[in-house]
C-alpha positions in Angstrom: 107.5 145.3 140.3 110.9 145.8 139.2 112.2 148.1 135.6 111.5 147.4 132.2 115.8 146.9 132.0 115.2 144.1 135.0 112.4 142.2 133.3 114.5 141.7 129.9 117.1 140.7 132.4 114.9 138.0 133.6 113.9 136.9 130.8 117.2 136.6 129.1 118.1 134.6 132.0 114.6 132.5 131.5 115.6 131.8 127.9 119.1 133.0 126.8 120.2 136.4 125.1 120.1 135.7 121.7 116.1 134.6 122.4 115.3 137.9 124.1 115.3 140.3 120.7 115.3 144.4 121.6 116.7 145.6 118.4 114.5 147.4 116.4 115.9 145.7 113.3 115.4 142.5 115.0 111.7 143.0 116.1 110.8 144.0 112.7 109.5 140.8 111.4 107.5 140.4 114.3 106.0 144.0 115.0 104.4 144.2 111.7 101.2 142.1 110.4 102.0 139.8 106.8 99.0 142.3 105.9 98.2 145.3 108.1 99.2 145.8 111.8 102.4 147.8 113.1 103.2 148.7 116.5 106.1 148.7 119.1 107.0 146.1 121.9 109.8 146.0 124.5 111.0 142.9 123.4 110.3 139.7 121.2 111.0 136.6 123.2 111.3 133.5 121.5 111.3 130.2 124.0 113.0 126.9 122.9 110.7 124.7 124.8 107.4 124.4 126.4 108.6 124.8 130.0 110.5 128.1 129.1 107.3 129.6 127.3 105.9 129.0 131.2 108.8 131.0 133.0 108.2 133.7 130.0 104.9 134.1 131.5 105.7 133.9 134.9 108.0 137.0 134.6 105.3 138.7 132.5 102.5 138.6 134.6 105.0 139.4 137.9 105.6 142.1 136.1 102.5 143.8 134.6 103.2 143.4 130.7 101.2 142.6 128.0 101.6 139.2 126.9 100.8 139.3 123.1 101.3 135.8 121.4 102.4 135.5 118.0 102.9 131.7 116.1 103.8 132.0 112.5 102.5 136.3 112.1 100.9 134.9 109.0 97.5 136.7 109.5 95.4 138.8 107.3 93.8 141.1 110.2 96.5 142.4 112.3 95.6 140.0 115.3 99.2 139.0 116.1 100.9 141.9 116.5 100.7 145.1 118.2 98.3 147.8 116.8 99.9 151.1 117.3 101.7 152.4 120.4 99.1 153.6 122.8 99.3 150.3 125.3 99.2 151.3 129.1 101.8 148.2 129.7 105.0 147.2 128.4 104.1 145.5 125.2 106.1 141.9 125.1 105.6 139.5 122.1 106.1 136.0 122.8 106.9 133.9 119.8 105.9 130.6 119.5 107.8 130.0 116.0 110.1 127.4 117.5 107.7 125.6 120.1 107.4 122.8 117.3 105.9 119.4 117.9 103.2 116.7 116.8 102.6 113.8 118.9 100.2 111.2 117.3 98.0 109.1 119.6 95.1 106.5 119.7 96.5 104.7 116.4 96.7 108.0 114.3 93.5 109.1 114.7 93.9 111.7 117.0 97.2 114.0 117.6 98.6 116.2 119.9 100.0 119.8 118.6 102.1 122.1 120.3 102.2 126.0 119.5 104.5 126.1 116.9 103.6 123.3 114.9 102.4 124.2 111.4 99.2 122.9 109.2 102.3 122.3 106.4 103.8 119.9 109.5 100.9 118.5 110.5 100.1 117.3 107.0 103.6 116.1 106.5 103.3 114.0 109.6 100.6 112.5 108.9 101.1 111.8 105.5 102.7 108.2 106.1 100.6 107.0 108.1 97.7 107.5 105.6 96.1 110.3 107.6 95.3 113.9 106.9 94.7 116.8 109.6 91.6 119.6 109.5 92.7 121.7 107.2 95.5 121.1 104.4 95.2 124.4 102.1 95.1 128.3 101.8 97.1 129.7 104.9 98.7 126.1 105.4 100.9 127.2 102.3 102.4 130.3 104.1 102.9 128.2 107.3 100.4 129.2 109.6 99.9 127.5 112.4 97.5 124.6 114.0 97.2 126.2 117.1 96.5 129.8 115.7 94.1 128.1 113.4 91.8 127.1 116.8 92.1 130.0 118.2 91.1 131.6 115.6 88.1 129.2 114.7 89.8 129.4 111.2 87.5 127.9 108.4 90.3 126.8 105.6 88.2 125.0 102.4 87.7 121.5 103.0 84.1 121.6 103.2 83.3 118.4 104.9 85.3 119.4 108.4 84.3 122.8 109.1 86.0 125.6 111.2 89.1 124.8 113.3 87.5 123.8 116.7 88.1 121.6 120.0 87.3 121.6 123.6 90.3 119.6 124.4 93.5 121.6 125.1 96.1 122.3 127.8 96.5 126.1 128.0 97.7 129.2 130.5 95.0 132.1 132.0 95.4 134.8 133.9 92.7 134.9 136.7 91.2 138.4 138.1 93.5 138.6 140.9 96.3 138.6 139.1 97.2 134.8 139.3 98.4 132.2 136.5 97.1 129.2 136.1 98.0 126.1 133.9 94.6 124.7 132.6 94.9 120.9 131.7 91.5 120.1 129.4 93.4 117.6 127.2 91.3 115.1 128.6 95.1 113.3 129.7 96.2 113.4 133.3 100.2 115.2 133.1 100.3 115.7 136.5 99.8 118.1 139.4 102.2 121.4 138.9 102.7 123.3 135.7 105.9 122.1 135.6 105.4 118.4 136.0 102.7 118.6 133.2 105.0 120.0 130.6 107.6 117.9 131.5 105.4 114.9 131.2 103.7 116.3 127.9 107.1 116.8 126.0 108.5 113.3 126.9 104.8 111.8 126.8 105.2 110.0 129.6 101.3 109.5 130.0 98.9 106.7 128.8 95.8 107.7 126.9 92.3 106.5 126.1 91.4 105.6 129.8 89.9 108.9 130.8 85.9 109.3 130.3 86.3 112.0 127.8 88.7 110.9 125.9 86.0 111.2 122.9 85.0 114.8 124.1 84.3 117.2 120.8 87.5 117.7 118.9 86.2 119.1 115.6 82.9 120.9 114.1 81.4 117.4 113.6 77.9 119.1 112.6 79.1 121.4 110.4 78.5 119.4 106.6 74.8 119.0 107.9 74.3 122.7 108.3 75.9 123.4 105.2 73.2 121.4 103.0 70.5 123.5 104.5 69.7 125.8 101.8 66.8 127.4 103.1 68.7 128.9 106.1 68.9 132.9 106.5 71.7 133.0 108.4 75.6 131.8 107.4 77.2 128.2 108.1 79.9 129.7 110.1 81.2 132.6 111.4 83.8 133.7 114.1 82.1 134.3 117.6 79.3 131.7 116.8 78.5 130.3 120.1 78.8 127.0 119.0 82.2 127.2 118.2 83.7 129.4 121.4 85.0 127.0 123.9 88.2 128.2 126.0 91.5 127.9 123.1 88.7 127.7 120.9 87.9 131.4 119.6 90.3 132.7 121.9 92.2 135.3 119.8 95.4 135.3 121.9 93.3 135.5 125.4 94.8 132.5 127.0 98.4 130.9 126.2 97.8 127.7 124.4 100.6 124.8 125.3 98.8 121.9 123.2 95.6 120.8 121.3 94.1 118.0 121.0 92.6 117.3 117.6 91.4 114.4 115.1 93.1 113.0 112.2 91.2 112.2 109.0 91.3 109.3 106.5 93.1 110.3 103.5 91.7 110.3 100.5 93.2 107.5 98.1 92.9 109.8 95.1 91.0 113.1 93.7 90.0 114.6 90.7 89.5 118.3 89.5 86.8 120.2 87.4 87.0 123.6 86.0 84.1 125.7 85.6 83.8 129.1 84.0 81.0 131.3 83.7 79.8 134.9 83.1 76.7 134.6 84.9 76.6 134.8 88.3 73.3 133.4 89.1 74.6 130.3 87.1 77.0 130.0 89.5 74.4 130.0 92.7 72.4 128.1 90.9 75.0 125.4 90.4 76.1 125.4 94.2 72.3 124.6 95.3 72.4 122.0 92.7 75.3 120.4 93.8 74.6 120.9 97.5 71.1 119.2 96.9 72.4 116.3 94.5 76.0 114.9 95.7 75.6 111.9 97.5 78.4 113.4 99.5 79.8 116.9 99.8 83.2 117.4 97.8 86.3 117.7 99.5 86.9 121.6 98.3 84.8 124.1 95.9 87.2 127.2 95.6 86.4 130.6 93.5 88.1 133.1 91.8 87.3 136.1 90.1 89.1 137.1 86.7 90.2 139.8 88.4 91.9 138.3 91.3 93.1 135.9 88.7 94.7 139.1 86.6 96.3 140.3 90.1 97.4 136.6 91.2 99.3 136.5 88.1 100.5 139.6 87.4 101.9 140.4 91.2 101.8 137.3 93.1 103.3 135.0 90.5 106.6 134.8 92.5 104.2 132.9 95.4 103.0 130.4 93.5 106.1 129.3 91.9 107.6 129.0 95.1 105.4 126.7 96.0 105.3 125.0 93.2 109.4 124.3 92.8 110.4 124.4 96.9 107.1 123.3 98.5 104.7 125.6 101.2 107.0 124.1 103.9 109.8 127.0 102.5 107.4 129.4 102.5 108.1 130.9 106.2 111.5 130.9 105.8 111.5 132.8 102.4 108.9 135.4 104.2 111.2 135.7 107.0 114.0 136.6 104.6 112.7 139.1 102.7 111.7 140.8 105.8 114.9 141.0 106.8 115.8 142.7 103.4 113.3 145.0 103.5 114.7 146.1 106.7 118.5 146.4 105.3 117.1 148.2 102.3 115.8 150.8 104.5 118.8 151.7 106.1 120.3 152.4 102.0 119.3 156.4 101.3 119.5 155.7 97.5 117.6 153.0 97.1 113.7 153.1 97.3 111.5 151.8 100.6 109.7 148.7 98.2 112.7 147.8 96.3 112.6 144.1 97.0 109.1 144.2 95.8 109.9 146.0 92.8 113.0 143.3 91.7 110.2 140.3 92.4 107.6 142.2 90.3 110.1 142.6 87.4 110.5 139.1 87.2 106.9 138.4 87.5 106.8 140.7 84.4 109.5 139.6 82.5 108.0 135.9 82.6 105.4 133.8 81.6 102.3 133.0 83.7 103.6 129.7 84.1 99.7 128.5 84.3 98.5 125.4 82.0 97.1 127.0 78.7 93.1 125.8 79.1 93.0 127.4 82.7 94.6 130.4 80.6 91.9 129.9 77.8 89.1 130.0 80.5 90.6 133.3 82.2 90.1 134.8 78.6 86.7 133.2 78.0 85.0 133.4 81.8 84.5 135.9 84.5 84.0 133.3 87.3 86.1 130.5 87.7 85.6 127.5 90.2 87.4 124.5 91.2 85.7 121.5 92.8 87.8 118.7 94.0 86.5 115.2 94.7 87.5 111.5 95.9 87.9 109.3 92.9 84.9 107.7 93.6 83.1 110.5 93.6 84.5 111.3 90.0 81.7 109.8 87.9 79.1 111.1 89.7 80.1 114.7 89.6 80.9 114.5 85.6 77.2 113.1 85.5 75.6 116.1 87.1 77.9 118.6 86.0 76.7 117.4 82.4 73.2 117.7 83.6 73.7 121.2 84.5 75.4 122.5 81.4 73.6 121.2 79.2 71.1 124.2 79.5 73.4 126.9 80.7 75.9 129.0 78.7 79.0 128.1 81.2 81.4 124.8 81.0 83.8 123.0 82.5 86.4 120.5 82.1 88.1 117.7 83.8 91.7 118.8 84.8 95.0 116.8 84.1 97.4 116.4 86.9 99.1 119.7 85.6 95.8 121.6 85.5 94.6 120.7 88.8 97.6 122.0 90.5 97.8 125.0 88.6 94.5 126.0 89.5 95.2 125.9 93.5 98.2 127.0 93.4 96.9 130.4 91.9 94.0 130.0 94.2 96.8 130.2 97.1 98.7 133.1 95.7 95.2 135.1 95.7 95.1 135.4 99.1 98.6 137.7 99.0 97.9 139.2 95.5 96.9 142.4 96.5 99.8 143.0 99.2 101.5 142.4 96.6 100.2 145.0 94.4 100.7 147.6 96.8 104.0 146.9 97.6 104.9 146.9 93.7 103.4 150.4 93.6 104.5 151.8 97.0 101.7 152.1 98.6 100.7 151.7 102.1 98.0 149.0 102.8 97.1 150.2 106.2 95.5 153.5 104.0 94.7 151.9 100.5 93.9 148.2 101.4 90.3 147.4 103.3 89.7 143.5 102.9 86.4 141.8 103.7 86.1 138.2 105.1 82.0 137.4 104.8 79.9 134.7 105.6 76.9 135.2 103.4 73.4 133.6 104.4 73.2 130.2 103.2 70.0 130.8 101.3 71.6 134.0 100.0 70.9 134.4 96.1 74.1 136.0 95.3 77.6 135.9 95.6 79.4 138.8 94.7 79.3 141.9 96.7 78.0 144.5 94.1 78.8 147.7 95.6 76.5 151.0 95.6 78.2 153.0 92.3 79.1 155.9 94.9 81.3 153.4 96.6 82.3 151.3 93.5 83.8 154.5 92.1 86.3 155.1 95.0 87.9 151.4 94.3 90.7 151.2 91.9 91.2 147.4 91.8 89.0 144.9 93.5 89.9 140.7 94.4 87.4 138.2 95.2 88.0 135.0 95.9 86.3 132.4 98.3 85.0 129.0 99.7 82.2 128.8 97.6 79.8 125.9 98.8 80.8 127.5 102.3 79.6 130.7 101.1 82.6 132.2 102.5 83.8 135.5 100.2 87.0 137.2 100.8 87.0 140.7 98.6 90.0 143.4 98.7 89.6 146.6 97.5 92.8 148.9 96.9 91.4 152.3 97.2 91.9 155.1 94.8 94.3 157.7 96.2 92.7 160.6 98.8 89.9 158.0 99.6 88.6 157.7 103.2 89.3 154.1 104.0 87.7 154.3 107.3 84.4 155.7 105.8 84.7 153.4 102.9 84.9 150.6 105.5 82.1 151.5 107.6 79.6 152.3 104.5 80.4 148.8 102.7 79.1 147.1 106.6 76.0 149.0 106.1 75.8 147.2 102.6 76.7 144.0 104.7 74.2 144.3 107.2 71.6 144.8 104.5 72.6 141.3 102.9 72.3 139.5 106.7 76.1 138.5 106.3 78.3 138.1 109.0 81.9 139.3 109.3 84.8 137.8 110.0 84.1 134.2 108.6 86.9 132.7 109.5 90.0 135.0 109.5 89.0 136.4 113.0 88.4 139.9 114.2 92.0 140.7 114.5 92.2 144.6 114.8 90.3 145.5 111.7 86.5 144.1 113.2 84.8 144.8 115.7 84.0 141.7 117.9 80.5 140.8 118.5 79.0 141.0 122.5 79.1 137.1 122.6 82.9 137.0 121.8 83.7 139.8 124.0 82.0 137.9 127.0 83.7 134.7 125.7 87.4 137.0 125.9 86.6 138.6 129.2 85.7 135.1 131.2 89.1 134.2 129.8 91.2 136.7 130.6 90.0 139.0 133.4 92.7 141.6 133.6 92.8 142.1 129.7 96.6 141.4 130.0 96.7 139.2 127.0 96.6 140.7 123.2 94.3 143.6 124.4 92.9 145.6 122.1 92.0 142.7 120.0 88.3 142.8 117.9 88.5 147.0 118.7 87.9 146.2 122.1 90.0 148.3 125.5 93.7 148.3 125.6 93.5 149.6 129.1 94.5 147.0 132.1 90.8 145.1 133.5 89.4 146.2 130.8 89.4 150.2 131.2 
């Protein structure tokens, strides 16, 4: 084993001097999580080819370094950044941002995606072919990666497709004797050695469709049936579900994934969106049960926003949804990177506040109108609960009839969105994910101290949707934001706490409440460094990474070599 300086030299020889970042300002974007999490790292390495990624792993393993894989750094639970500075070995962050690539195979019915490919890029690749990927919404608007979704069993909002999952991947793992191995379970013959495998994969020098495992399980094709079981006393999906833990799937960075094989889906020829408002949560829950029972086919999406979340988004995250509208989702990752760089520069100017860039953004947000369609804003004034349901065009008549039947005896209402209204509704929904962060940044709050987030999978037979806290806990909250994938019963709840509140004690008390509800958490964002991993999840990771060299500490597990 050599010194850290010698390891840095070896890494620079493998990937190039400019692709090994060691200065604090250069590393800042990679060492701080999008919402939570921060820590130091010896270096950030940015390999430009799959071969360089393999060389980077060889060096890190030989030097007993911790390997922390990072794709887009858009996670909300801090699982792809260091968590503090109490690791027992040097930490090397390996960013896959430059390892992009999509190979369309099997007459466009399947794809092979490389580690840096974003969901947006995959969607754009498939669009001219009349196909769609597993997920086209949610985190895709801020650049989330395809492989990151698989490693985290991300859920998304496309109701018929379930959590991200595949049994087919090419990945590297470290054995208990310290040996680094490339495992090819893509179901495609790529050759015998890692170098040959990566060359053949990169150059697409292989044949498909001839192996016996070509039709292996590559998505959660049982999910829609589970969702319709409204009597079940368990959630439809949650992280750590044994059904969706398989090698790369649910690995949370405990292996290094080079490629995954995934299905594509026939693109919808047209869609319609209905916007629903009500002041009665029970009415909304009844509507979910009614539509899941009566609709001949599940809708494409059913997304919920609470009025509080709507208001926070329009006030504090307007810049985000306007940027998506004007520039497209593909522009957001670059914008976020540039903002992070400006935050660092401003931090060196002594007479400017730490959150100067955020204050400038919030000044724009405060001085401009909502830029949201008037009928949606009218519903904001009238109703506390907002639901948007998107269906294939051929389902429009059926859903409209069912909504008319349901609301004939209810106090809520709905309308059929035109194209502008449908776009605005989902843009606001996109913006909700970052509204509490923008709120904290604007007011100069430390989100690690004031923001507590829950990603909750409710029981399918639960008769309530909102997380109604006991009075003593509710009194500790300054503002809250709730959105979610409503038909899937996945509730995203953020709390910004009042000054002086013990965030850890608050979170533990809320977890007791969730246990009483029979809920599972996290539902789809993975445990990161915020949640305690289940015994099943930890067992999966220990089997994958017995030396605890990859992303140690995730799920509040040991950070020590060999799991301490």
